[in-house]
C-alpha positions as CSV (number, residue, x, y, z in Angstrom):
1,M,-26.6,-17.2,-13.3
2,K,-26.5,-18.6,-9.8
3,K,-26.5,-15.9,-7.1
4,S,-23.3,-17.4,-5.6
5,I,-21.3,-16.5,-8.7
6,P,-21.8,-12.7,-8.7
7,I,-21.1,-12.8,-4.9
8,L,-17.8,-14.7,-5.7
9,F,-17.0,-11.9,-8.3
10,A,-17.6,-9.2,-5.6
11,I,-15.3,-11.1,-3.2
12,L,-12.6,-11.5,-5.9
13,A,-12.8,-7.8,-6.6
14,A,-12.3,-7.1,-2.9
15,L,-9.4,-9.5,-2.7
16,F,-7.5,-8.0,-5.6
17,Y,-8.1,-4.4,-4.4
18,S,-7.0,-5.1,-0.9
19,V,-3.3,-5.1,-2.0
20,N,-3.6,-1.6,-3.3
21,A,-2.9,0.6,-0.2
22,P,-0.1,-1.5,1.4
23,L,1.9,-2.0,-1.8
24,A,1.2,1.5,-3.1
25,K,2.5,2.9,0.2
26,V,5.8,1.0,-0.4
27,L,6.1,2.3,-4.0
28,L,5.3,5.9,-3.0
29,S,8.8,6.2,-1.6
30,D,10.0,6.3,-5.2
31,M,7.4,8.6,-6.9
32,D,4.9,11.4,-6.4
33,S,1.3,10.4,-5.5
34,T,-0.3,11.8,-8.7
35,M,2.2,9.9,-10.8
36,M,1.4,6.8,-8.9
37,A,-2.3,7.3,-9.5
38,A,-1.7,7.6,-13.2
39,L,0.4,4.5,-13.4
40,L,-2.1,2.4,-11.5
41,Y,-4.9,3.1,-13.9
42,L,-2.6,2.8,-16.9
43,G,-1.6,-0.6,-15.6
44,A,-5.3,-1.6,-15.5
45,G,-5.8,-0.4,-19.1
46,V,-2.8,-2.2,-20.5
47,G,-3.7,-5.4,-18.6
48,M,-7.3,-5.4,-19.9
49,L,-6.1,-4.6,-23.4
50,I,-4.0,-7.8,-23.3
51,L,-7.0,-9.8,-22.0
52,S,-9.2,-8.3,-24.7
53,F,-6.7,-9.5,-27.3
54,V,-6.6,-13.0,-25.8
55,R,-10.5,-13.1,-25.8
56,K,-10.6,-11.9,-29.4
57,V,-8.1,-14.7,-30.5
58,R,-10.3,-17.2,-28.7
59,G,-13.4,-15.9,-30.4
60,G,-15.3,-14.7,-27.4
61,E,-15.6,-11.0,-28.2
62,G,-19.2,-11.3,-29.5
63,M,-20.6,-12.4,-26.2
64,E,-20.7,-8.9,-24.6
65,T,-22.5,-5.6,-25.6
66,S,-20.3,-2.6,-26.5
67,L,-20.8,0.9,-25.1
68,T,-22.9,3.3,-27.3
69,K,-23.3,7.1,-27.6
70,K,-26.2,6.9,-25.1
71,D,-23.6,5.7,-22.5
72,L,-21.4,8.7,-23.1
73,P,-22.5,10.9,-20.1
74,Y,-21.9,8.1,-17.6
75,T,-18.7,7.1,-19.3
76,A,-17.3,10.6,-19.2
77,A,-18.3,11.0,-15.5
78,M,-16.7,7.7,-14.7
79,I,-13.4,8.8,-16.2
80,V,-13.3,12.2,-14.5
81,L,-14.2,10.7,-11.1
82,D,-11.6,8.0,-11.7
83,I,-9.0,10.7,-12.2
84,A,-9.9,12.5,-9.0
85,A,-10.4,9.5,-6.7
86,P,-7.0,7.8,-7.0
87,I,-5.1,11.2,-6.9
88,S,-6.9,11.9,-3.6
89,L,-6.3,8.4,-2.3
90,M,-2.6,8.4,-3.1
91,A,-2.2,11.9,-1.6
92,G,-3.8,10.7,1.5
93,L,-1.7,7.6,1.6
94,A,1.4,9.6,1.4
95,T,0.7,11.3,4.7
96,T,-1.3,8.5,6.6
97,N,-0.5,4.9,7.6
98,S,-1.8,2.4,5.1
99,E,-3.8,0.4,7.6
100,S,-5.9,3.5,8.4
101,V,-6.3,4.2,4.7
102,S,-7.4,0.7,4.0
103,L,-10.0,0.8,6.7
104,L,-11.2,4.3,5.7
105,N,-11.9,2.9,2.2
106,N,-15.0,1.3,3.7
107,F,-16.6,4.7,3.7
108,E,-17.0,4.0,0.0
109,I,-20.0,1.8,1.1
110,V,-21.6,4.8,2.7
111,A,-21.1,7.1,-0.3
112,T,-22.2,4.4,-2.8
113,S,-25.3,3.5,-0.9
114,L,-26.4,7.0,-0.1
115,I,-25.9,8.1,-3.7
116,A,-27.7,5.0,-4.9
117,L,-30.6,5.9,-2.6
118,L,-30.8,9.6,-3.2
119,I,-30.0,9.8,-7.0
120,F,-30.6,6.4,-8.5
121,K,-33.5,5.4,-6.1
122,E,-32.1,2.0,-5.0
123,R,-33.8,0.7,-1.9
124,I,-31.8,0.5,1.3
125,R,-33.1,-1.7,4.1
126,L,-33.0,-0.5,7.8
127,R,-30.2,-3.0,8.6
128,L,-28.0,-1.5,5.9
129,A,-28.9,2.0,7.1
130,F,-27.7,1.2,10.6
131,A,-24.5,-0.4,9.2
132,I,-23.9,2.9,7.3
133,V,-24.2,4.8,10.6
134,L,-21.6,2.5,12.2
135,I,-19.2,2.7,9.4
136,T,-19.5,6.5,9.4
137,I,-18.7,6.6,13.1
138,A,-15.7,4.4,12.7
139,S,-14.5,6.6,9.8
140,M,-14.7,9.6,12.0
141,L,-12.7,8.0,14.7
142,L,-10.0,7.1,12.1
143,S,-10.0,10.6,10.8
144,F,-9.2,12.4,14.0
145,E,-5.5,13.3,14.2
146,N,-5.9,14.2,17.8
147,I,-9.1,13.1,19.5
148,S,-8.5,15.4,22.5
149,S,-8.6,18.5,20.3
150,L,-10.9,17.0,17.6
151,S,-8.5,17.9,14.8
152,F,-8.9,16.0,11.6
153,S,-6.0,14.3,9.8
154,P,-5.5,15.8,6.3
155,G,-4.6,12.4,4.9
156,S,-7.8,10.9,6.3
157,I,-9.9,13.7,4.8
158,L,-8.3,13.1,1.4
159,T,-9.0,9.3,1.7
160,L,-12.7,10.0,2.6
161,L,-12.9,12.4,-0.4
162,A,-11.6,9.6,-2.6
163,S,-14.3,7.4,-1.2
164,V,-17.0,9.9,-2.1
165,F,-15.6,10.2,-5.6
166,W,-15.7,6.4,-5.9
167,G,-19.2,6.3,-4.5
168,F,-20.4,8.5,-7.4
169,E,-18.2,6.5,-9.8
170,N,-19.6,3.2,-8.6
171,N,-23.1,4.4,-9.4
172,C,-22.1,5.6,-12.9
173,T,-20.4,2.2,-13.5
174,R,-23.7,0.5,-12.3
175,M,-25.5,2.2,-15.2
176,L,-23.0,0.6,-17.6
177,S,-22.8,-2.8,-15.9
178,K,-24.8,-4.5,-18.7
179,K,-22.0,-3.6,-21.1
180,D,-18.7,-5.3,-21.8
181,P,-16.6,-5.2,-18.5
182,L,-13.3,-5.5,-20.4
183,E,-14.2,-2.4,-22.5
184,I,-15.3,-0.5,-19.4
185,V,-12.1,-1.2,-17.6
186,M,-10.0,-0.3,-20.6
187,I,-11.7,3.0,-20.9
188,K,-11.3,3.6,-17.2
189,G,-7.6,2.6,-17.3
190,F,-6.5,4.6,-20.3
191,G,-8.9,7.5,-19.9
192,S,-8.3,8.0,-16.2
193,G,-4.6,7.0,-16.4
194,L,-3.8,9.5,-19.2
195,G,-5.8,12.2,-17.5
196,A,-4.0,11.7,-14.2
197,L,-0.6,11.5,-16.1
198,L,-1.4,14.9,-17.7
199,V,-2.2,16.4,-14.2
200,A,1.1,14.9,-12.9
201,L,3.2,16.4,-15.7
202,I,1.5,19.8,-15.3
203,L,2.3,19.7,-11.6
204,G,5.9,18.9,-12.4
205,C,6.0,15.5,-10.9
206,R,9.2,13.6,-11.4
207,L,9.3,10.4,-13.5
208,P,9.8,7.2,-11.5
209,S,12.6,4.7,-12.0
210,P,11.8,2.0,-14.6
211,N,11.5,-0.7,-11.9
212,A,9.1,1.4,-9.8
213,A,7.1,2.2,-12.9
214,L,6.7,-1.4,-13.9
215,A,5.8,-2.4,-10.4
216,S,3.1,0.3,-10.3
217,L,1.7,-0.9,-13.6
218,A,1.6,-4.5,-12.4
219,L,-0.1,-3.4,-9.2
220,G,-2.6,-1.4,-11.2
221,F,-3.5,-4.4,-13.3
222,V,-4.2,-6.4,-10.2
223,S,-5.7,-3.9,-7.8
224,Y,-7.6,-1.8,-10.3
225,G,-7.9,-3.8,-13.5
226,L,-8.9,-7.2,-12.2
227,S,-10.7,-5.8,-9.3
228,I,-12.9,-3.5,-11.4
229,F,-13.5,-6.2,-14.0
230,F,-15.0,-8.5,-11.3
231,Y,-16.8,-5.6,-9.6
232,V,-18.6,-4.7,-12.8
233,Y,-19.8,-8.3,-13.3
234,A,-21.0,-8.4,-9.7
235,Q,-22.8,-5.1,-10.1
236,R,-24.6,-6.5,-13.1
237,Y,-26.5,-8.9,-10.9
238,L,-26.3,-7.5,-7.4
239,G,-26.7,-3.7,-7.8
240,A,-24.4,-1.0,-6.6
241,S,-25.1,-1.0,-2.8
242,K,-25.1,-4.8,-2.4
243,T,-21.9,-5.2,-4.4
244,S,-20.3,-2.6,-2.2
245,A,-21.4,-4.5,0.9
246,Y,-19.5,-7.7,-0.2
247,Y,-16.6,-5.6,-1.4
248,A,-16.3,-4.3,2.2
249,I,-14.1,-7.1,3.2
250,S,-11.3,-5.5,1.1
251,P,-10.2,-2.9,3.7
252,F,-9.9,-5.6,6.4
253,L,-7.6,-7.7,4.1
254,G,-5.7,-4.5,3.4
255,V,-5.3,-3.8,7.1
256,L,-3.9,-7.3,7.7
257,L,-1.4,-7.0,4.9
258,S,-0.3,-3.5,6.1
259,L,0.3,-4.8,9.6
260,L,2.4,-7.7,8.1
261,I,4.4,-5.4,5.9
262,F,5.0,-2.4,8.1
263,K,4.8,-4.1,11.5
264,E,3.4,-0.9,13.1
265,I,1.1,-1.2,16.1
266,P,-1.8,1.3,15.8
267,D,-3.2,3.2,18.8
268,A,-6.3,2.4,20.7
269,S,-8.7,4.5,18.6
270,F,-7.7,2.4,15.5
271,W,-8.8,-0.8,17.2
272,I,-12.0,0.7,18.5
273,A,-12.8,1.9,14.9
274,L,-11.8,-1.5,13.6
275,A,-14.4,-3.2,15.9
276,I,-17.1,-0.8,15.0
277,M,-16.3,-1.1,11.3
278,A,-16.4,-4.9,11.5
279,V,-19.9,-4.8,13.0
280,G,-21.0,-2.4,10.3
281,T,-19.5,-4.5,7.6
282,Y,-21.2,-7.7,9.0
283,L,-24.6,-5.9,8.9
284,T,-24.1,-4.8,5.3
285,T,-23.2,-8.3,4.1
286,T,-26.1,-9.9,5.9
287,S,-28.8,-7.2,5.1
């Protein structure tokens, strides 16, 4: 496969995920954050199930390799992490503006790359290491609730925690990237979605209106289902850290959409963090 194709897959993954924070912020007015996390992943599972049926009808199901028992540890870890990450993200989004959450999602690059280096022994070049430092600095700026007193925003901390969870999850998914992406996303969607739904019901979260539920499922299909589908294909050829680098454009697209939707003007620290994050992202995509 030409190198440009997996890069295109990574960019498509970023584009589809970029709508998540802004549109989820709108929908959170009608439901609890844990319920939202469950519906997003269930939407991904249902959407991929439909695509799997279409592929089967067209006779293309034999082109990919299915998961086996040997893949069970990574599959189980992927599901658990995909329950924890969106719950943390939606809880953070409920108390933080969506443009900051979108930008903080770039910390996932740091988490993914460091985990790939320390645990899975992927090589990281000096340029990428410097980019990681810049992104970390920008994330810290975005996390301060009050820079003068150096107090951290709880919503930002939850968003960073979600990025760490997804950093581990990205590396687990990397170990499965040779297998059928549709199957992987279906397992992610139904396993993580039902797990998060169980957590939501235990916590006593109220059920959303039918319209809000359908909108959340549709958003989940696009921002999680299609995004993860193309992300897995990209990882197959690029590796975890490099795919995350191209995927890094997603937060900037999310920031732009958030500004268009909510018409909020962020403070000076946001724009400083945005500039630092942009430099760090450039370095990751050119390293």
